[in-house]
N, C-alpha and C positions, 0 to 999 in steps of 0.2 A: 170685263168691266160691266158695271150695272147699267141697264138700259131703261127700265121702267122707273117712273117716279117712286114707286113703293120700294124697289130694290135700292135706289139711290139713298132714300131715307134710312133704310135698314143699315146700309153701309156706314152712314154717318153715326147712327145710334151705336153700332157695334164698336166704332172707334172710341166713342166716349166711354162705353162700358168697359172696354178693354183697358183703357187708361186707369179707370177707377180700380178694377180688379188687380192690375199690376201693382198699384200703390198699396192695396190691402195685402197682397201676397208678400211684398217687400217688408211691410210693417211686421207681419207675422214672423218672417224669417229673422228680422232684427231681434225680436223677443226671444226666439229660439236660440239665436247665436249668443245672447247674453247668458242664457242658462248654460250653454255649452262652455262658455268662457269661465263661468263661476265654477263649474265642475272641474275644468282643467286646472284652475288655480288651487283647488282643494278646499275652498271656503264653503263649508256646509250651510252656514246661515245665509250667505249671499246667494247660494244656489237655490235654497228653499224660497227665498224672497223672489228671485228671478222666475222660478217656476210658478209661484203664486200669481205673478203678474202676466205670465205667458199663457196660462190656462184660459182665462176669459178671452184673450185676444184670438187664440186658436178657435175657440168655440164660436166666436163672432164671425170668423171666416167661414165656419160651417153654415151659419144662418144666412150669410150673404151669398153662399154658393161658390165660394172661392176654393174651399177645401172640402173633400168628402168627409162625412161624419166618422167613418171607421178609421180613416187616415189620421184625423185629429186625435181620436181616442187612443190610437196606437202610439202616437208620438208622446202624448201626455203620460200614458202608462209607462212607457220605456224611460222617459225622463224622470218620472216620479220614483221608479225603482232605482235608478242611478243615484238620485239625490238621497234616497233613504239609505242606500249602501254606503254612501259617503258619510252620512251622519252617524251611522253605527260604527264605522271603521275608525 
């Protein structure tokens, strides 16, 4: 347990930041799930729209420090290629 006033304050701050990051991560996952569901349904236009709305959300997670830059880029790239494959098929 934290003993010094500084460590007690840091513990309080970490709690708040953790809650915010958890909400951000959850929001990002929701957007990604919408893309996955659109892909699973086979609707190319819905998948493209879902991806278009998920991209800024993922990159916002990068700027906020919730997701690593390469992770977000990789996810966007893989989803984009799947959406493109669905559109051409």
